[in-house]
MARSE-158884 format. One line per field, with one value per residue (C-alpha): y, x, z; chain; residue in three letters. Coordinates in steps of 0.1 Angstrom, whole numbers. Each point is the difference from the previous one (the first is absolute). Last residue first. Example, Ala and Ser with C-alpha at 12.3 -4.5 7.8 and 13.67 -1.06 7.14 Angstrom:
BEGIN
y: [-11,-34]
x: [137,-14]
z: [71,7]
cadena: [A,A]
residuo: [SER,ALA]
end
This chain:
BEGIN
y: [1212,-13,-4,15,-17,16,-24,-5,-28,-9,-28,-17,4,-22,-4,31,13,37,25,32,38,31,2,28,-8,26,-5,38,9,-31,4,-36,-10,-30,-31,-29,-36,-23,-34,12,-25,2,37,10,37,23,31,25,28,-14,-3,-37,-9,-4,-35,-16,-32,-17,29,-22,15,31,38,1,26,25,8,30,17,-25,12,-26,-2,-9,25,18,-9,11,-19,13,-27,-10,-26,-20,-14,-30,4,-30,-25,15,25,15,18,29,18,34,18,-29,14,-31,0,-26,-31,-21,-27,-17,9,-25,18,-30,5,34,25,32,8,24,-24,1,10,11,-17,18,-6,-37,-11,-26,-21,-14,24,32,8,26,-13,16,-21,3,-12,-20,-22,-32,8,18,23,2,30,1,28,7,-14,35,-14,-9,-37,-18,-27,-20,-21,3,-15,24,-26,9,29,-8,-21,5,-33,-20,24,-6,-14,-35,-17,0,-19,4,38,2,-21,15,21,10,-7,22,-9,27,-12,-1,-38,-6,32,-9,28,-14,18,-11,15,10,17,35,14,-32,-27,-9,-24,1,-17,-27,-16,-17,-21,5,37,5,-2,23,-12,-4,-29,-15,-28,16,-23,11,-12,3,-2,-23,-2,33,25,11,36,-10,8,-25,9,-17,-6,11,-16,11,-18,3,-26,20,33,-11,27,1,10,3,3,9,29,24,23,-28,-14,-3,-23,1,-21,-36,-23,-33,-5,0,21,-29,10,13,7,25,12,27,34,24,37,-4,25,-5,-38,-14,-32,-20,-18,-20,-7,-29,-11,-28,-23,16,28,34,14,-23,27,27,18,12,23,3,26,30,7,0,-34,3,-11,-16,-12,-21,-20,-22,-28,5,-9,31,28,33,26,37,15,37,25,37,21,32,5,-33,-20,-37,-28,-30,-36,-23,-31,-26,-2,-31,-32,-11,2,21,34,16,30,15,33,13,36,11,35,7,24,7,-8,8,31,15,-7,13,32,4,-4,26,25,-6,5,33,12,-6,18,30,1,0,-31]
x: [1119,-33,-23,-34,-13,-17,-16,2,-17,7,-15,7,37,9,38,13,29,-7,-12,-11,0,-21,-27,-24,-36,-28,-23,-6,8,21,22,12,35,0,21,2,6,16,-1,-15,-28,-12,3,-4,-10,11,-19,19,-5,-32,19,-12,14,-25,1,-3,-9,-2,15,6,30,19,-2,-35,-10,-22,-37,-13,-30,-29,-27,-14,-30,1,-27,16,36,-2,30,23,10,34,5,32,9,14,-22,0,-9,6,-23,8,-23,6,-24,5,-13,0,29,21,-6,-25,10,-9,17,1,-23,5,-20,-18,-22,15,-24,16,35,5,-6,-12,-35,-27,-30,-19,-23,-5,-16,20,-11,18,-16,3,23,-5,17,23,8,34,0,24,-29,21,19,-26,13,-22,-3,-19,-17,-13,29,16,34,-14,-3,20,-9,20,-11,-35,-3,-24,-14,-36,-2,5,-23,6,-1,-16,-29,-1,34,12,15,36,8,23,-2,-13,-30,-7,20,-24,9,-4,8,9,-14,8,3,36,15,-13,5,1,-14,3,-24,-1,34,-16,18,-8,27,18,3,14,-2,-26,-3,-33,-6,-3,7,32,-19,-28,-35,0,9,-7,10,17,21,1,28,-1,29,19,38,7,23,29,3,11,-35,-15,-19,-33,-4,-27,-1,-11,-9,-2,27,20,-2,4,-8,14,-12,21,-16,12,23,-22,-3,-11,24,-4,16,-2,10,-3,4,-17,-23,-4,31,17,21,35,23,23,26,22,1,30,4,25,-17,-35,2,-30,-19,-11,-33,-9,-31,-1,-11,10,-18,19,22,-13,3,20,-2,-25,21,-5,25,1,12,-15,-26,-27,11,16,-12,16,-10,18,23,9,20,18,34,17,-9,18,20,9,-5,3,-27,-1,-31,15,-17,-19,32,-7,21,-7,-11,-5,-22,7,38,7,10,-36,-17,-22,12,-34,3,-7,17,2,10,13,-3,21,-9,27,-3,32,5,-33,7,35,-13,-26,27,22,-29,-7,37,1,-32,15,32,-20,-20,30,12]
z: [1042,14,-29,-5,-31,-31,-25,-37,-21,-36,-21,-33,-8,-30,7,17,-20,0,26,-18,5,7,-27,9,12,6,30,0,36,10,-31,-3,-11,-22,4,-26,12,-25,-17,-33,-1,36,4,36,5,28,11,21,25,16,33,3,-35,-28,-14,-35,-16,-34,-21,-31,-18,13,5,13,-26,18,-5,19,18,-2,24,24,23,36,8,30,-7,-36,-13,-27,-24,-14,-27,-2,-34,-17,-31,-23,28,35,17,34,24,23,25,15,31,24,21,-4,-38,-12,-18,-31,-20,-34,-28,-29,-26,-14,-31,-9,-18,13,12,30,29,36,-10,24,15,27,30,4,33,20,29,31,24,-21,-29,-28,-31,-26,-31,-17,-36,-22,-11,4,31,20,27,30,23,34,18,35,21,4,-10,-34,-6,-27,-25,-25,-30,-12,-36,-17,-25,11,24,36,23,37,19,29,7,29,9,-8,31,10,32,30,-1,35,-8,-34,-24,-28,-36,-30,-36,-26,-32,-37,1,-12,15,34,25,36,30,37,25,37,-3,7,-31,-20,-2,-32,-30,-35,-34,5,-34,-4,-31,-38,4,-21,-33,14,10,38,23,34,23,30,22,37,22,38,24,23,-5,17,-17,22,12,36,13,-24,-31,-10,-37,-25,-35,-34,-32,-37,-4,-26,20,36,25,35,35,32,34,35,-9,20,-30,-24,-26,-38,-26,-38,-30,11,-31,8,29,38,7,17,30,4,30,18,-26,13,-18,3,4,28,23,-13,5,-18,7,-30,-9,-30,-20,-24,-34,-22,-24,-29,14,-12,36,23,26,11,26,36,18,37,26,-18,27,-26,-13,-34,-34,-30,-35,-26,22,-30,16,34,15,-15,24,-6,21,3,-34,-1,-9,-9,-2,15,34,-3,5,-6,15,-23,7,-30,0,-28,-5,-19,18,-1,-33,-23,14,-4,23,34,11,36,6,34,14,30,29,26,36,19,-22,12,37,-2,-17,28,26,-17,-1,37,9,-20,17,34,-10,-12,32,23,20]
cadena: [A,A,A,A,A,A,A,A,A,A,A,A,A,A,A,A,A,A,A,A,A,A,A,A,A,A,A,A,A,A,A,A,A,A,A,A,A,A,A,A,A,A,A,A,A,A,A,A,A,A,A,A,A,A,A,A,A,A,A,A,A,A,A,A,A,A,A,A,A,A,A,A,A,A,A,A,A,A,A,A,A,A,A,A,A,A,A,A,A,A,A,A,A,A,A,A,A,A,A,A,A,A,A,A,A,A,A,A,A,A,A,A,A,A,A,A,A,A,A,A,A,A,A,A,A,A,A,A,A,A,A,A,A,A,A,A,A,A,A,A,A,A,A,A,A,A,A,A,A,A,A,A,A,A,A,A,A,A,A,A,A,A,A,A,A,A,A,A,A,A,A,A,A,A,A,A,A,A,A,A,A,A,A,A,A,A,A,A,A,A,A,A,A,A,A,A,A,A,A,A,A,A,A,A,A,A,A,A,A,A,A,A,A,A,A,A,A,A,A,A,A,A,A,A,A,A,A,A,A,A,A,A,A,A,A,A,A,A,A,A,A,A,A,A,A,A,A,A,A,A,A,A,A,A,A,A,A,A,A,A,A,A,A,A,A,A,A,A,A,A,A,A,A,A,A,A,A,A,A,A,A,A,A,A,A,A,A,A,A,A,A,A,A,A,A,A,A,A,A,A,A,A,A,A,A,A,A,A,A,A,A,A,A,A,A,A,A,A,A,A,A,A,A,A,A,A,A,A,A,A,A,A,A,A,A,A,A,A,A,A,A,A,A,A,A,A,A,A,A,A,A,A,A,A,A,A,A,A,A,A,A,A,A,A,A,A,A,A,A,A,A,A,A,A,A,A,A,A,A]
residuo: [GLU,LYS,VAL,ASN,TYR,ALA,ARG,ILE,LYS,ILE,CYS,SER,PRO,ALA,LYS,ILE,HIS,ASP,ILE,LYS,GLY,ALA,PRO,THR,LEU,ALA,GLY,THR,LYS,LYS,ASN,ARG,ARG,PHE,LEU,VAL,ILE,ASP,ASP,SER,MET,GLN,HIS,ALA,VAL,LEU,LEU,TYR,ASN,GLY,THR,PRO,ASP,ILE,VAL,PHE,ASN,ARG,PRO,HIS,ASN,GLY,GLY,SER,ALA,THR,ILE,ALA,THR,LYS,THR,LEU,LEU,GLY,THR,HIS,VAL,ASN,VAL,ASN,TYR,THR,VAL,ILE,ILE,ASN,GLU,ASN,GLY,ARG,THR,THR,ALA,TYR,LEU,TYR,LYS,GLY,ASP,PRO,SER,LEU,HIS,ILE,ASP,GLY,ALA,GLY,TYR,ASP,GLU,VAL,GLY,GLN,LEU,ALA,HIS,ALA,ALA,ILE,THR,GLN,LEU,PRO,THR,LEU,GLY,GLY,ASN,ALA,TYR,ARG,TYR,VAL,VAL,VAL,ASN,GLY,SER,ILE,GLU,GLU,VAL,CYS,TYR,GLY,PHE,LYS,GLY,ASN,ARG,HIS,PHE,GLU,PHE,HIS,ARG,PRO,GLY,ALA,ASN,ARG,ALA,THR,LEU,THR,PHE,PRO,PRO,THR,ALA,PRO,VAL,LEU,THR,THR,ALA,GLY,GLY,GLN,LEU,ARG,PHE,TRP,HIS,ILE,LYS,ASP,ALA,GLY,LEU,ASP,PRO,ALA,TYR,VAL,TYR,GLN,GLU,ASP,PRO,SER,PHE,GLY,ILE,SER,HIS,VAL,HIS,SER,GLN,LYS,GLN,ARG,PRO,GLY,THR,SER,SER,ASP,LYS,ILE,VAL,ILE,THR,GLN,GLY,SER,ALA,GLY,ILE,SER,GLY,ASP,SER,ASN,LEU,PRO,HIS,ILE,ARG,LEU,SER,GLY,ALA,THR,TYR,ASN,ALA,ASN,ALA,LEU,TRP,THR,ASN,ALA,HIS,ASN,VAL,ALA,VAL,TYR,VAL,PRO,ASN,GLU,GLY,GLY,SER,THR,GLN,SER,ASN,ILE,PHE,GLN,LEU,LYS,GLY,GLN,ILE,SER,ASP,PHE,SER,TYR,SER,SER,VAL,LYS,GLY,GLY,ASN,PRO,VAL,ARG,SER,GLU,THR,ALA,ALA,TYR,LEU,TYR,LYS,GLY,ASN,PHE,SER,LEU,ASN,LEU,TYR,SER,PRO,ASN,VAL,VAL,ASP,THR,VAL,ALA,SER,VAL,LYS,GLY,ALA,THR,GLY,ASN,SER,PRO,HIS,PHE,ARG,TYR,VAL,TYR,ILE,GLY,GLU,GLN,GLY,THR,SER,ASN,ASN,TYR,SER,GLY,VAL,PHE,MET,TYR,HIS,ARG,GLN,ALA,HIS,ALA,SER,ILE,THR,LEU,LEU,CYS,ALA,ALA,ALA,LEU,CYS,SER,LEU,ARG,HIS,PHE,LYS,ASN,MET]
end
């Protein structure tokens, strides 16, 4: 066999290997469907090369799966379910078949309070945490090796308040794990605090950290929080004040560094800021504001200091941008509009962070959460 023939065979073998394991991107959409029998969780095949998406399947036997999260291996999806159901509140688990693009229900457990609005999973997929807005509580659940949610768990009810008209009691709006996963944090819109809990005894118990909370500005209404990929900085979007606050993070504690507006209008009592995310490379941060603005605000991130510089304000293209996601390639930002029943796509300029409208997915009833993940699928 001559050298040219050997190289040709090697190239052919490489092509066969590549074609045998293709990468697929799937998009998962949670919504407020209000009743079973209506599509609640949607699964789309997403193409980050051109921003197109095609619906693959949907889950109907679920009520108001308002927030979703995936296990880090992508095998399981967890949902806050029975959101906005009086006296209801559950968290549900599903397995995902990346070849067929279908979700299979595993089980549900109580969320520990009414109106669950957020779920988070640790890297090892051993613990699930959820936040209950109306009840002002949070719960941590053990996860089993098959992805199911364990029946045992710990519920913490927070009795607190602040001075605003929407702050008569605690409203825990999100929850997450610290970069080292030694702590759980929970922004409380009703109390103007970010609560901190330490995972104790192999994560079997949550105990208040020292200090037990970070106090925000009065009537700020902390909503969602995201850590920078370097683990040094955290960013909180405040729903009522319409601001983003930059924090330095260390050992379960936050030190405020900067407050910057996520709105264009002035003198509004409740701005309705919605969601916040960093680009995959950590160079840009985006935040949405609902209310009378319906905008996406773009910030440049100084990765050394964590500080933000506002670079653009872009119309979100719909009504009530509750949630958004940046696809893993960083090519596209997709916004879920709860009130206009659509998802609007924007092409991202990775160098400047600029957003350009690139399409729309219509006829999704009250979309409230989007997640996108890449899967290596055997073709």
